[in-house]
C-alpha positions in Angstrom: 78.5 41.5 5.9 74.8 40.9 7.0 73.8 38.3 9.6 72.9 35.8 7.2 76.0 35.7 5.2 78.0 35.6 8.4 76.0 32.1 9.5 76.4 30.2 5.7 80.2 31.1 5.7 81.0 30.3 9.0 78.7 27.0 8.5 80.6 26.6 5.4 84.0 26.1 6.9 83.0 23.5 9.4 81.5 21.7 6.5 85.1 21.5 5.0 87.2 21.2 7.7 84.8 18.4 9.0 85.2 16.5 5.9 89.1 16.4 5.8 89.2 15.5 9.4 86.6 12.7 9.2 88.9 11.6 6.2 92.2 11.7 8.7 90.5 10.2 11.6 89.1 7.3 9.9 92.2 6.4 8.2 94.3 6.8 11.2 92.4 5.1 13.4 92.0 2.3 11.4 96.2 1.8 10.3 96.6 2.8 14.4 93.8 -0.3 15.5 92.2 2.5 17.2 88.3 2.5 17.7 88.0 5.5 19.6 89.5 7.6 16.8 87.1 5.9 13.8 84.1 6.5 15.8 85.4 10.1 16.0 85.8 9.9 12.4 82.2 9.0 12.3 80.8 11.7 14.1 82.7 14.2 12.1 80.9 13.0 9.1 77.6 13.2 10.7 79.1 17.0 11.5 79.3 17.6 7.7 75.6 17.1 7.4 74.4 18.9 10.1 76.4 21.7 8.6 74.5 21.1 4.9 71.6 20.6 7.1 71.9 24.4 8.8 73.4 25.8 5.8 70.3 25.2 4.2 68.1 25.7 6.5 69.4 29.4 7.0 69.3 30.0 3.3 65.3 29.0 3.4 65.1 31.4 6.0 65.8 33.9 4.6 62.9 33.8 1.8 60.6 36.4 2.1 56.8 35.6 3.2 54.6 34.6 -0.3 51.2 33.5 0.1 51.4 30.1 1.8 53.4 31.4 4.2 53.0 34.6 5.1 54.8 35.2 8.4 58.1 34.3 6.1 60.1 30.7 6.3 62.3 32.1 9.3 60.9 28.8 11.4 63.6 26.4 9.0 66.1 28.2 11.1 64.7 26.0 14.1 63.3 23.4 11.8 67.1 22.7 11.3 68.7 23.6 14.5 66.2 20.7 15.8 67.3 18.2 12.9 71.1 19.0 13.9 70.3 18.5 17.4 68.9 15.2 17.1 71.6 13.9 14.8 73.7 15.2 17.8 72.1 12.6 20.1 71.9 9.8 17.1 76.1 10.6 17.2 76.5 10.0 20.6 74.3 6.6 20.6 76.0 5.1 17.5 79.5 5.8 19.6 78.3 4.7 22.5 77.1 1.3 20.8 80.1 0.6 18.7 82.5 1.0 21.7 80.4 -0.8 24.3 81.2 -3.7 21.3 84.8 -3.1 21.2 84.9 -3.3 25.1 83.2 -6.6 25.0 85.8 -8.2 22.0 89.2 -7.2 23.4 91.6 -5.9 20.6 95.1 -5.1 19.9 96.5 -1.5 21.6 96.5 1.5 19.8 99.9 3.1 17.8 101.4 5.8 19.4 101.1 8.1 16.3 97.5 8.1 16.7 98.2 10.8 19.5 99.6 14.0 17.3 96.7 13.2 15.1 94.2 13.7 18.0 96.2 16.8 19.0 95.7 18.8 15.7 92.2 17.7 15.9 91.4 19.0 19.1 92.8 22.6 18.7 91.4 22.7 15.0 87.8 21.7 16.7 87.9 23.4 19.6 88.9 26.5 17.1 86.0 26.1 15.3 83.8 25.8 18.2 84.5 29.1 19.5 84.1 30.6 15.7 81.0 29.3 15.1 79.8 29.7 18.4 80.8 33.8 18.3 78.7 33.8 15.2 75.7 32.3 16.3 75.5 34.2 19.6 76.1 37.3 17.5 73.8 36.4 15.0 71.1 34.7 17.5 70.7 32.1 15.4 70.1 28.3 17.3 70.9 26.1 14.0 74.8 27.6 14.2 74.8 27.2 17.4 74.4 23.7 17.2 76.5 23.4 14.6 78.9 24.7 17.3 78.5 22.3 19.7 79.1 19.8 16.8 82.7 20.9 16.7 82.9 21.1 20.8 81.9 17.6 20.7 84.3 16.2 18.2 86.6 18.3 20.4 85.3 15.9 23.4 85.6 13.2 21.8 89.2 13.4 20.3 90.5 14.5 23.8 88.9 11.5 25.5 90.2 9.2 22.6 93.7 11.0 23.3 93.3 9.7 27.1 91.9 6.3 26.5 94.8 5.8 24.3 97.6 7.2 26.4 96.2 5.0 29.3 96.3 1.7 27.0 99.8 2.7 25.4 101.3 3.4 29.0 99.4 0.8 31.1 99.9 -2.0 28.5 98.2 -5.4 28.3 95.5 -5.2 30.0 93.9 -2.0 29.2 93.8 -2.0 25.0 89.9 -1.3 25.5 90.7 2.2 27.7 90.3 4.5 24.3 86.7 2.7 23.8 85.9 3.3 27.6 86.5 7.2 27.2 84.9 7.6 23.7 82.0 5.6 26.0 82.6 8.2 28.2 82.7 11.0 26.3 79.0 10.0 25.1 77.3 11.4 27.6 78.5 15.1 27.2 77.7 14.8 23.5 74.0 13.8 24.6 73.3 15.8 27.2 74.6 19.1 24.8 72.0 17.4 22.0 69.0 17.5 24.4 69.9 20.6 25.6 69.9 22.5 22.1 67.3 20.0 21.0 65.0 21.9 23.8 66.0 25.6 22.7 64.9 24.4 19.3 61.6 23.1 19.8 60.9 25.7 22.1 61.5 28.4 19.2 59.3 26.2 16.9 56.5 26.1 19.5 56.9 30.0 19.9 58.3 30.1 23.2 58.6 33.5 25.2 61.6 35.3 24.6 64.1 36.3 27.4 62.4 39.6 29.9 65.7 41.6 28.7 64.2 41.9 25.2 60.3 42.4 26.5 61.6 45.2 28.4 63.9 46.9 25.2 60.5 46.4 23.1 58.7 47.9 25.3 60.5 50.8 26.2 61.2 51.9 22.9 57.3 51.5 22.1 57.0 53.8 24.8 59.4 56.8 24.0 57.0 56.9 20.9 55.1 60.2 21.1 51.3 60.0 21.4 51.8 56.4 23.5 50.3 56.0 27.0 50.6 53.0 28.3 52.2 49.5 26.6 49.5 47.0 27.7 50.3 43.7 26.3 53.6 42.8 24.4 53.7 39.2 22.9 57.4 38.4 21.0 58.1 35.1 19.2 61.4 33.9 17.5 61.2 33.8 13.7 64.5 33.1 12.1 67.3 35.0 13.0 64.8 37.6 13.8 61.5 38.6 16.1 57.7 38.9 15.3 56.0 40.8 17.9 52.4 41.6 18.8 51.5 44.6 21.0 48.6 46.5 22.2 49.5 50.4 22.8 47.4 52.8 24.8 45.9 56.2 23.4 44.0 59.1 23.7 40.9 58.0 23.7 39.3 60.6 22.3 41.8 60.5 19.1 41.0 59.8 16.1 41.0 56.7 13.7 44.0 58.5 11.5 45.8 59.7 15.2 45.9 56.4 16.7 46.5 54.4 12.8 50.0 57.3 13.0 50.8 56.0 16.4 50.6 52.5 15.4 52.9 53.0 12.3 55.1 54.6 14.5 55.6 52.2 16.6 56.4 49.6 14.3 59.2 51.4 12.5 60.8 52.5 15.3 61.2 48.5 16.4 61.7 47.3 13.0 64.4 50.3 12.5 65.8 49.4 16.1 69.2 47.0 16.7 66.4 44.6 18.0 66.0 42.5 14.6 62.5 43.0 14.9 61.2 42.0 11.4 57.4 42.5 11.8 55.3 44.5 14.2 51.2 44.0 14.7 50.3 47.0 16.8 46.7 47.1 18.5 45.6 50.1 19.5 43.4 50.8 22.4 41.7 53.7 24.5 43.6 54.4 27.3 41.9 53.4 30.3 41.4 55.9 34.0 44.0 53.5 35.6 46.3 54.4 32.8 46.5 58.4 33.0 46.7 57.8 36.7 49.6 55.9 36.7 51.0 57.9 33.8 50.1 61.4 36.1 52.3 59.7 39.0 55.0 58.3 36.9 55.7 62.2 36.1 55.9 63.5 39.7 
């Protein structure tokens, strides 16, 4: 199965499960008098929206380059990740505000039957997180990773609600707002991860540098092409689920234009056919300097 299909499949699955859980949690929370569970259901509703945004971003990112978008539509995936991360921050703010309202306005203790519902929610959402996180990492999709954290944030708020409701039921009168305090505490964790994921998405949108490991792999593959004397510069930026490479290759200065063109073509093809998910390569051919020749001679000793 292709990378994009894996991402779309796990996103669609997440949206369906979130819609079901949101309905169950809001209904149970209203009947069982637990705002923490209602807030959890609202957060699941935002998860449905985020999954739709992620799915849309992935679909758009696969569109080929055209006259208006010569580098393709890969940035749609990063934009989707930024929107989903912002939604995560918004969900944390919404839950925090409503939790404070409930703390300031005491209410009846939650019903005991909200606890088994929360146990099932935590197990389901943590399973979805692990699945989406594994897929997001394997296809290197920031949007899918953000969607995965929406699942985990749901698991965190549900776990916090479980603790809070348990305290309220065990503590009795005076502890009715324990589940609201638990929901408020969970907001800090959700907000932190929302900001972390938003920062990563913004870095991709601004063409931040990639890992040193990827740089090293690109350089080694390029240097292994026959006729390449040395790799001078190498710039890499992420676009969707792949990478765009701008590389300066030094060759014999007395080589013909035709020979230099062949080497550039070979470098580009080797990178694009590698497992590194390189989508496009711009190769600049430079004449090898005396320092390059010297370095090459010393490395061969």
